[in-house]
Structures are given as C-alpha cells and as structure tokens.
C-alpha positions in Angstrom: 29.6 -33.3 180.4 27.8 -31.7 177.5 28.9 -28.3 176.5 26.5 -25.4 175.8 27.3 -22.0 174.5 25.2 -18.9 175.1 25.8 -15.9 172.8 24.1 -13.2 174.8 24.2 -10.0 176.7 25.7 -9.5 180.1 23.2 -8.3 182.7 25.2 -6.5 185.4 22.5 -7.2 188.0 22.9 -10.9 187.4 19.3 -11.8 186.9 19.0 -12.2 183.2 21.3 -12.6 180.1 24.3 -14.8 180.2 24.4 -14.8 184.0 20.9 -16.4 184.1 22.0 -18.8 181.3 25.1 -20.0 183.2 23.1 -20.5 186.4 20.6 -22.5 184.4 23.3 -24.6 182.7 24.9 -25.4 186.0 21.5 -26.5 187.5 20.9 -28.8 184.5 24.3 -30.4 184.6 25.9 -29.0 181.4 29.1 -27.0 181.0 28.3 -23.4 180.1 30.4 -21.1 177.9 29.7 -17.5 176.9 30.3 -15.1 174.1 29.2 -11.6 175.2 27.3 -9.5 172.6 26.3 -6.5 174.7 26.8 -5.3 178.3 23.6 -4.1 180.0 23.8 -1.8 183.0 21.0 -0.2 185.0 20.9 3.3 186.4 20.7 3.0 190.2 18.3 5.9 190.5 15.5 4.6 188.3 16.8 1.2 186.9 16.7 2.5 183.3 18.5 0.1 181.0 21.7 1.1 179.2 22.9 -1.2 176.4 26.5 -1.2 175.2 27.3 -3.5 172.2 30.6 -5.3 172.1 33.1 -4.7 169.4 32.6 -7.1 166.5 36.2 -8.3 166.5 35.9 -9.1 170.2 32.8 -11.2 169.6 34.6 -13.0 166.8 37.5 -13.8 169.1 35.2 -15.2 171.7 33.4 -17.4 169.1 36.7 -18.6 167.8 37.8 -19.6 171.3 34.7 -21.7 171.8 33.6 -23.0 168.4 37.0 -23.6 167.0 38.9 -24.2 170.2 36.5 -26.4 172.1 33.3 -27.3 170.3 29.7 -27.4 171.5 26.7 -29.7 171.9 24.2 -26.8 171.7 24.1 -23.1 171.2 21.6 -20.6 172.6 21.4 -17.0 171.4 20.0 -14.1 173.5 20.3 -10.4 173.1 22.0 -9.4 169.8 22.2 -5.6 170.1 22.9 -4.6 166.4 22.4 -5.8 162.9 26.2 -6.3 162.6 26.2 -8.5 165.7 23.3 -10.6 164.2 25.2 -11.1 161.0 28.4 -12.1 162.7 26.6 -14.7 164.8 24.7 -16.0 161.8 28.0 -16.4 159.9 29.5 -18.5 162.7 26.4 -20.7 163.0 26.7 -21.4 159.3 30.4 -22.1 159.5 30.3 -24.5 162.4 26.7 -25.9 162.0 25.9 -26.8 165.6 23.2 -29.5 165.8 21.0 -27.6 168.2 20.5 -23.8 168.0 18.0 -22.2 170.4 17.2 -18.7 169.4 15.7 -16.4 172.0 14.9 -13.3 169.9 15.3 -10.6 172.5 13.6 -7.4 171.3 13.2 -5.5 174.6 14.5 -5.4 178.1 12.3 -6.7 181.0 9.3 -4.6 181.8 9.2 -2.7 178.5 7.0 -3.2 175.4 9.0 -1.1 173.0 11.4 -2.7 170.4 14.9 -1.5 171.3 15.9 -1.3 167.6 13.6 -2.0 164.7 16.5 -2.8 162.4 17.6 -5.5 164.8 14.1 -6.9 165.0 14.1 -7.1 161.2 17.5 -8.8 161.2 16.4 -11.4 163.7 13.3 -12.1 161.6 15.2 -12.3 158.3 18.5 -13.9 159.5 18.1 -15.7 162.8 14.7 -17.3 162.6 15.6 -19.6 159.8 18.7 -20.8 161.7 16.7 -21.7 164.8 16.3 -25.4 165.6 14.1 -24.0 168.4 12.7 -20.5 168.4 11.5 -19.2 171.8 9.9 -15.8 171.6 7.6 -14.4 174.3 4.2 -13.0 173.3 5.5 -9.5 172.5 8.4 -10.9 170.3 6.2 -13.4 168.6 3.7 -10.7 167.7 6.4 -8.5 166.2 8.3 -11.2 164.3 5.2 -12.8 162.9 3.7 -9.5 161.9 0.4 -10.3 163.7 0.8 -7.7 166.5 -0.5 -8.1 170.0 -1.4 -11.7 170.9 -4.0 -12.2 173.6 -5.4 -15.7 173.2 -4.3 -19.2 172.3 -5.7 -19.1 168.8 -3.7 -16.0 168.0 -0.6 -17.5 169.5 -1.1 -20.6 167.3 -1.4 -18.5 164.2 1.9 -16.7 165.1 3.6 -20.0 165.6 2.6 -21.1 162.2 3.9 -17.9 160.6 7.2 -18.2 162.5 7.6 -21.8 161.3 7.0 -20.6 157.7 10.0 -18.2 158.2 12.2 -21.2 158.8 12.3 -22.1 162.4 12.1 -25.9 162.8 10.4 -25.8 166.2 8.5 -22.8 167.7 7.8 -22.3 171.4 5.8 -19.1 172.2 6.2 -18.3 175.9 2.8 -17.1 176.8 3.4 -17.1 180.6 0.7 -15.2 182.4 0.0 -12.9 179.5 -2.9 -14.9 177.9 -6.6 -15.1 178.8 -6.2 -18.3 180.6 -6.0 -19.3 184.3 -2.6 -20.9 183.9 0.9 -19.9 182.8 0.9 -21.2 179.2 3.5 -22.1 176.6 2.5 -23.1 173.1 4.8 -25.5 171.1 4.5 -26.1 167.3 6.7 -28.6 165.4 5.3 -27.8 162.0 2.6 -30.4 162.2 1.0 -30.3 165.6 0.6 -28.2 168.6 1.3 -29.0 172.3 0.2 -26.7 175.1 2.1 -26.7 178.4 0.5 -25.2 181.4 1.4 -24.6 185.0 -0.4 -22.8 187.8 -0.3 -19.1 187.4 2.1 -17.7 190.1 1.5 -14.3 191.6 5.1 -13.3 192.1 6.4 -10.1 190.5 10.0 -11.2 190.8 10.5 -12.9 187.5 13.5 -11.1 185.9 15.3 -13.5 183.7 12.5 -16.0 183.1 12.7 -15.9 179.3 16.5 -16.4 179.4 16.1 -19.3 181.8 13.4 -20.9 179.7 15.5 -21.0 176.5 18.7 -21.9 178.4 16.9 -24.9 179.9 15.7 -26.0 176.4 19.3 -25.8 175.1 20.7 -27.7 178.0 18.3 -30.5 177.8 18.6 -30.8 174.0 22.4 -31.1 174.5 21.8 -34.0 176.8 19.6 -35.8 174.3 16.1 -34.9 175.3 13.4 -34.4 172.6 12.2 -30.8 171.9 8.8 -31.5 173.4 10.3 -33.0 176.6 12.8 -30.1 176.9 10.0 -27.6 176.6 8.0 -29.4 179.2 11.0 -29.3 181.5 11.6 -25.6 180.9 8.0 -24.8 181.6 8.2 -26.6 185.0 11.6 -25.3 185.9 10.7 -21.6 185.2 7.5 -21.9 187.1 9.3 -23.3 190.1 12.0 -20.6 189.8 9.4 -17.8 189.7 7.5 -19.3 192.6 10.7 -19.0 194.6 11.7 -15.7 193.2 13.0 -13.0 195.5 13.3 -9.2 195.8 16.6 -7.9 194.7 16.1 -4.2 195.2 13.5 -1.5 195.1 12.9 -2.0 191.4 12.8 -5.7 190.7 13.6 -9.2 191.8 15.1 -12.4 190.3 14.5 -16.1 190.0 15.7 -18.7 192.5 17.1 -21.8 190.8 18.0 -23.7 194.0 14.6 -25.1 195.0 13.4 -26.8 191.8 9.9 -28.2 192.4 9.0 -30.8 189.8 
C-alpha cells in the first residue's frame, strides 16, 4: 500500500484538515499519516474559528517519525499557520525530497474571504509554491498568491495559473468550483505548456466543508499510486463533486462531505 503524508491542521469538527485528508486517503486505497501543524476549534455559539499553532519542535518530531522512520510516496500540505511552520516544513521537504508534493495553500478558513495572516501568505508564495509538484489553490488563494486579485472568469484564472507556474510550481490546478461565471463546477489545470479544463455539473448543496482539502488529498493519493497529474485532477474533480452532492448537515452552521457514495 502506498503511503501518503498530510502536513496540515486538525479540524475538531472532522470535516476539513487532516481529518478530511485521512478519510480521502482511506477511500482511495492509500495509507495516510499526519503531521499536525495547527489545531482548529470552533466556538459552539457562533462557529467562529480559533487557530492554535503547534510548537515547532513537536512538528519536527512528527516529521522525523514519518519521513525518517517510515518514508512516503507523496506529501500533501494544508494549513501552515505561521511563517515559522512554513519554514520548518520547507526544510524537511528539501532534506527528504519526496517525489510528489501537493501544496494546498490554505489562506483562510471555510466561509471567509480574509487572509488569516498576510505574512503566512507571503511565505507560502515565496517558500512553498516553488516546492510544489502540484499547487491546488482555490480562486481566492490563486488571486492572492498570483497578485491578480479577485478572479471571476476562465481567462483570469488562466492568467493566474501562468503567474503561479512562473513562481516555481510544476503543475497548477486552480479550483474554481462554483465561483466562476460558468454553468458548471470548473477546475483549471496548467502544466506549463497547455491548459485543461475539468467540469462537472454545478451542485446546489451548501454542505461542502472540506472540499478543498479533499480535492488536494485525492490528487496526492492518486499520484502516489502512479496516476498522471491530469488524470489525478480529473479524478479529484469527479470525487469532490460526488462528495458534495451527497454532503449532509452537521449542525446549525455547516455541513460536510460524504465520501461513502462515490458516483463516477
């Protein structure tokens, strides 16, 4: 069984972060391992997010356990809550040089459009993008990291993908989802030479917490198993669409994906 590491935040509600990654890895038949970067909790009265970074030495010990003690076939990064955490992760990626690194450049918690920490955003742009075999920003993240601002149509997304490739990412997938002026849920893939657009029927279901994490985790899992990037992106697009279609209400504030009824 192929082994995949997620270096990401813990979502106490179980819908996103490393919890979503582990569920996705299991569904795709790979062995998942975790290095926790932050712990995210939600206030029960209003579901406001609280983010608690992990001590740097604790992160190092987790990475030693996995990268030195076990080894990996692919790595996925998610929320890196401080510049110091970004630099520690980058150092380990350089030291162990995993073949496949999928960078999901998390800049905000679900449902918000404000960067949690501008310094972290700059560090992700300057440090992590160039280490990405596949970079998987959503529209908001792609606009921030590329410097192009709000992206509203396919042409703008393509320009952002080119800029992110120039920053060093070997492959760029911008998760447009339902945020573009199209009738479909759309993801744009750029390999440095050509574009591919992956579309699925737009799904009217508000219960989509963890969709971005699930997408990048699917790409990492399928790369570890030997799939091409384009094929892995296509699989991720279909898998996330199915999981959103079957998403369910969790409480009065949000709902999560269902991975158990994958509809190809």
